[in-house]
Each structure stands twice: as structure tokens, then as C-alpha cells.
N, C-alpha and C positions, 0 to 999 in steps of 0.2 A: 525785183518781186516785191510789192508792199505786203507786210505782215507784222503781226504783233509778236511778242516774246512770253513765253509762260514763265510760271514761277521756276521751272527747271532749267531755264535759259533756252530753250528750244523755240526756233522759230516756228509760228503757226500762220499758216497761209488762209488768206480769205476764201481760198477754193479748196473745199474739203475733199477732194478727191486727186487721185494721179492724173485723170483726163483733165480735171479743171486747171490744174498746175500747168500741165504740158501745153496744153492748148492757149491760155491767156498769157503766160510769160514766156513761152518758147526761150527756155534757158539754153544757153551755150555750153554750160558744163553739165555733167551729171548731177542729179538731185537726190539725196538720200531722204526717203520718206520714213518717219517712225511713227508708229501706232501706240501710244500708251496704253490705251484700252485692252488691246490685244494681249500685251505682255501682262497686264493684271489679271486679265480674265484665265490666263495659262496658270498664272501663279496660284489663284484662288482655286483652280480645279485641283492642282496637287495639294494644296493646304487642307482642302475640304475632303478628298477622296482618297489621296494616297494612304494606306494603313500605317503610317508611320512618320517619320521625320524628313523633311525635303530640304536638301540645300543646293543652291545654285551652284553648277559649276561655271565659276568666272571666265574661265578661258573661252567659253563659247561666245560671249560678248561682254567685254569688261567696261562698257559705258557707265560712267556715273550716273547719269540720268536713268539708265534701265535700272542701276543697282537700286537706287532710290525707289522706283516704281515696284520692284520686287518686294522690298522691305516694307512699302505702304500697303502692299497685298498680302502681307503675312509670312513671307520668307524671311526668317531670322538666321539662319545658317547658311555659310557660304564656304564652297570647296575652292580653297586656293593653290595653285600649284607652283609658286616662285614668291620670292621676298617682295618682288613688285607687286603681285597681287596682294599680297599680305597689306604692304603698305596702303595700297589704292583702297582696300575696303575698310581698312581701320580707319583712313582718314574720312571717307564717304559716309561710312555707317558705324560710329563709334561705338554703338551697343551690340553690333553683330557678333555672332560666335563664328570664329574662324577655325576650319579644318584643314591642315596642311596635308592634302592628300596625295602628293608625288612622292613614290617611293623612293627616290635617289635625291637627296638635298645636300646642299654645303652645308657644313657644319656651323658656320657663320649666320646663315640663313636661319636654321634651327635656332641657335642661340638669340637671335634679334627677335624671331616671331615669339618665343617662349617668353624672354626678360622684358622686352619693351611693348609687345602687342597683346600679350595675354593668350597666345595659343596653347592649347592644351591638347589638342587631338593631332596625331602624325600617324602617317601609313609608313610601312616598312615592308621589304620582301626579302632581307638578308641579317644574318647575325651582324655583319659591318654596319648596317645602318641602324640597328638597335643600339650598339655600343656608341655610335655617334651621338645619336639621340641622348642617349644618358649622360655622355660626357658634356654636350653642350647644354643641357639643362640642369648641370649639377646634380645628376642622379635624382631628379624631381620625383616627389611621392604622389603627383596630382594628374599623372599622364593617362590618356585613353590612346593607347596603342592598337592600331589596326593593320593587322597582318594580311596583306594582299596575296589572294591565291591566283594561281594562273588558270584560265577557264578558256574554253572554246569561244571563238568568234564566228563559228560556221553560219549562223542565223542572222549575222548583222553585213550592213554593205561595206562598212570600214573595219577593218581587223584591227584589234588592240591586245591581240593574244601573244605576241613573240617579245615585246622589250620589257615587260614588268610581271611580276607574279611569280610565287615559289610553286613548284608542282605540289598537289595535295599529297602524294606520297612521301614529299621530302618536307611537308610541313611541321612535322611534329615536334622536332628540336626547336624551331623558332616559334611557334606557339608557346610551348611550355616555358622558354626564356622570356618570352615577352608578357607571359602570364606572372611571372616572378617579378618583372618589373613594373608592370602597369598596375594604376588604381583600377581602370577597367580595360578588358581585352575585348578587341572586336576582330571581326574577318571581314574583309572586302574583296571586291571583285571588280571586273568591267567586262561585260560580254559583247563589246564593240559598239561602234557607233551606228545609230539607226538600226536598231534590231527589228527585224520584220515579223516577229512571232514570239509570243509569250514564252513558248517551249525554251527558249534561249536562257531564261531565269530559272526555269524548272531545272534544267540540266546543271546549271551552275550551282545551284542550292543542293544538289544531291552531292557536287564535289564538296561543299561547307560540310554536309553531314559527315561526309568520309573524313575529312581532316578533323573535325571534333572528336569523333569516336576513336581515331587512331592517337590523338594528343592527349585523350582523357582531360580536357580543360574545361574550365567554365567561362563561357562566353557571355559577354554583356551586351555587345554591341553585333548586328549583322548589317553590314552596308552593301546593298545590291548595286551600286555605282550607277552610273549612266546608260547611255544607249536608248534610252525611251525616244520614240521616232516621231517625225512629223511627217506631211504629206507632201510629195513630190509627184511630177509627171512621172508614171511607170512605177511609183512606190506608193502604194496605198495599205497601210498598216491596218491591223485590226483595232477595234476602239481601245484606248488607254485603259479603259476598267478591266479589259480582260487581262491586261498584263497585271495591273494591281491585284486581281484575285488570284491569278497564279501564284505571285510572290506572296501573299499572305496566306495562301494554304501551305506552301512550302515552308515558310517562316513558323507557322503554328505546329509543325510536325519535326522541326529541330531539337535536338537535345541540348537546350540552352537555358540559362538562367531563367527563372519564373518572371523576373523583371527586365528581361533583355528587350533591347530596343532595336527597331528596325529602321535603317536610314536608306536614302537613296539619294543620287546625284545628278538631277536633271540639268542639262545645259541648253541643247538643243531644242527640247521640248518646251521650255519656258521662254525661250527668245527668237525661236526661227519665224514666227508670225510678226515679230515687231516692227521688221521694218523691210522695206522694198527700194529699187532704184529705178530712177527716170533715166534713160540714156536717150541719145540723138544718133540717128544713122547718119553717118558722114559720106559713106559711099556704098552703092550696092555693084557686086560683080557677081552675076548670076544668082546662086543660091547662097553666096557669102556676102554677110553685111559687116561693114566696117563700123563699130561703134565707139562711142568715147569713154567706155570704161571696159576693163578686162581682167587678165591674169593677174596682173600685179596690182589691182584694185580690189573691189569686191566680188569679183568671179573666179577667185584663185581654184575654188573647188571645181567650177564647171571646166576650167582649162587642164588642171593636174590629175584630176581623178574622173573626169566625165560626169559631172554631177549635173542632172537636168532640172532646171529650175522651171517654173511657170513663166510664162510670158504673155503679153498683150499688146496690141498696137492701139496706141492713143491717138485717135483720129476722129474729128466729125466734119461731116457723117461719118458713121462707122462703115468701113470697108464691107462690102459684101461678095468680096473675092474668095475663092476656095483656099483652105490653108494649104501651105506646104512646108516642107522641111528646111530649114536654114541652118547654116553655121555662122559663128560670130569671129571676127577679129576685134582685138583691143587697139587702143591708140598708140602704143609704144611701137618702137622699132624691131621689137624682137619677134620673130617667127614662133616662138613658144608661146605668144599673146594670142591665142587660139582656142576657141571654145566649140569643139565638134558638134555638141547639141545631140541629135536634132531638136530644134526650137521650132515650133509651129506656129507661122504667122500668115496673114493674108498674102496672096501671091503678088499683091500689087504693091507692097512695101517698097519704099523708094528713099533716097537721100531726102534728109530733113524731116523725116517722121521721126517719131519719139515712142519709144517702148517701154513699158514698165515690166521690170524683171521682179520677181516675187521671190518670198521666203528667204530673204538673204539676211534676217536678223542673227542666224547663227553662223559665226565665223566669217562672214562678209565683211564686217567692219573690222573684226579681229584682225584679218590678214592682210589689211591694206599696206601697201608702201606708196612712196612717192617718187618710184622710178621712171626717169624720163621726163618728170617735171609735170607729171599728169596726176590729177587727184578729185576729188569731190569738193565743190565749191560751198555747197550749204547743206544742212540738215532741216528737214521741216517737219513739224507735227501735223497730222491728219486724223480725221475721226473716221475715215470710211472702213469697210471691211478690208482684211486682208486678203489676196487673190485665192487662197484656199485655207481652211482651218480645220482642226480637229476638235475645236471647242465652241464653235458658235452656236449650237445647239445644247451645249452641256450644262452650263452653269446660269445663274441669274444674269439677264441683259446687262452689257456694258458698253453700249453704242458711243456713249459719250465718255470723255476723258474725266475720271474722278476729280470733283473740286479740290481735294486734298493733294492732288498730283499737278494738275495743270491749271493755274489761274490766269486768264487773259488780262 
């Protein structure tokens, strides 16, 4: 494939769409398409419309190119969950503010983050973790400590309610102790991934209210975590502004410091639209398609939690066959490399056809392995629209990649 390279190091295809690349280049290996303008647009939306501070949850997609795009679009704070993510963001964006929001950390990781990388924000959900943070930082007096509450994930597609978080009725002692140790005290929570209604945040904020009242402490930060949704087949969330309005109303009614800050940790919502994948059909067996990426590649969620991604057949002329449901098998020798779908594609799809699988910017790239020797050969930047978008009509047009981000 003949291509230029951007200032970010991304290949830029002469064909500015998935169909153009597939038809003209006939790639043998999967091709990841990235859309810098889509990530920039999502970031600007949160920066402009969320009524507080938005920090990117790096785990959703740790691509250095994406981190730079988000920084250029106004995201200055980054939610890191490991010392590896701390080092990555510190190296990629030396001026960024890093918040270590994993509630259970190695003491050595806390020490390195604090002493070598300037991290001052840490989350915790136990007295043991508080003691660990204080030891590792030498009883530092400049810490922002965010106590994580356990809240319901009933309104979210993926639960995050069982592993972390102190029950609100049991938070009093920890909030009081953290208040004594912290320069600034925060409360954080996570309603689960892909929250399908703003009610999830309203309910969680009521838990925050109860915890503050019971502990009788002054709170400086309320962090509503992640969970902000994207659009997928069968998952059509309300507009994000409704989430923001619900969160803002709840925050304004909390008994917190007059100067308290509101934070959020969007991950999926900032990066889902950033990338998609071109795959080739290697075999058709009835309604089963064997494709050259799968459960051990970008389609981990499609296989292991039954996530449905948008798909489109890339063919000229376009097929006029009716759509029918297909399932996918990935390229490895493992039976687990199976994606049940259903994925709706024209009934005449066959071996040799190319398919675009969309909305893989979140967790797709992050979950890849090299199992069985399979992987993606290249990543190409394109300027067409994502297969679906929550942002296309919500902020100023960003059809082209900003000059500050990509220069041919």
C-alpha cells in the first residue's frame, strides 16, 4: 500500500476510506484504521460540555498517538492504573497530570509514581491501602486521596461493582482517616462500563451524599469515574448531555466544599470511535465466516462478553442482497476464537470479501495478543467518519485531521 506518514508516525493512506483501502490494496493481513479527527472531536466535546474536569482512562486505549491527540484537544489529566501506564504517559506527555486511580497498588509503584513522576492523586478503598500510600510517599502532605465507594452497576452493560469499593455504610472510618492524611479529600466511584442511563450516576451520587453525611468530612473532589457510553448495535444510549446534566444537578446538591471539584474518567467515550478494523473473509461455512482477526486480537470483547460491533461489507459495486445474521471465527486454532454476534451482513458475502468492523478504538487495540502468530500488519490514518458516532453533530466540524496533529 503506497502511503505517506504523519507527524504522529501513522501511515496515511491515499484512499481516505475503509472501502477505498480494501478495494484498491487487497490487504492480506488485517488493517487497523484510525481516525484522529474522531478522537479529537470526542475530547473537545468532554472538555467543552462536561461540567468539571475530564481525565482520560488510559486503559481503554494506551496508544501514544491517541494520547497526543487527546492532549492537543484539551485533555490534560490522565487516569492511570499501573506503573506501566504511569511511565507511558509521563514519557509521552511530560506536562500531563497523572492520577493513579487503581485502588490496590504495589507499594513500589506508589513510591515511583510519587517520587519520580510527580503523581499526587491516588485512589484507595481500605485502611491498608491508606497506610501503604503514606509509607510509600513518606507521609507526604500534598496528596489528593480519593476514597472509592462501591456503587451499583445495574444500569451498565459490564459490571464493575464487585472488585473494588468500600460500602457506603462502612466508609466513615476510611473517609475520616483519609481526611486527616490528605491535602485534598475526594470520593470516587464507577457505575460500570457502558452505562445506558443517566440514572446510574444519580443513584451513585446519592450514595456519595450518604457517605459524606455519615462521615461528617469536608470533601474537595467528587469523581464520577467512567462508564460513559458509546453507540453499538442494540445499544443506543441517550445523548451524553443528559448524563452531564444529571451529574451536574446531583453534584450541586451535595454537602461538599464550596470550592469542590467535579471529575470524570471517560475512557470508552473518548476513544471508541477512534479506530476500526478491516478483515478478510478466508472461508464461509453456512452462516459462519472465518476472518483473519478475532478473540486474541481486537475482537476480544466480541468473543468473551458477546459484544456486538457494527460491520459493513466493503465491496464495489455494493451488494444488493438482503442482510442475514453471521457469526465469526478468528484465525487461531482455538475453538474459543469465536464471535457469536449476530453480525448482520449481505447474504452473498463470500471468501475473499473484506469487512470493516467499527468502534474498536476502546479496548480493541489494548487487548491484542500475538497468540498463534497472528496480528495486525499495519495501522493507517483515514479521514472519513466512524461507522457510528455520538458526536458527529454535536461540536464544530472536524472532518480533517487538525494540522497540529497530523502533517503529511
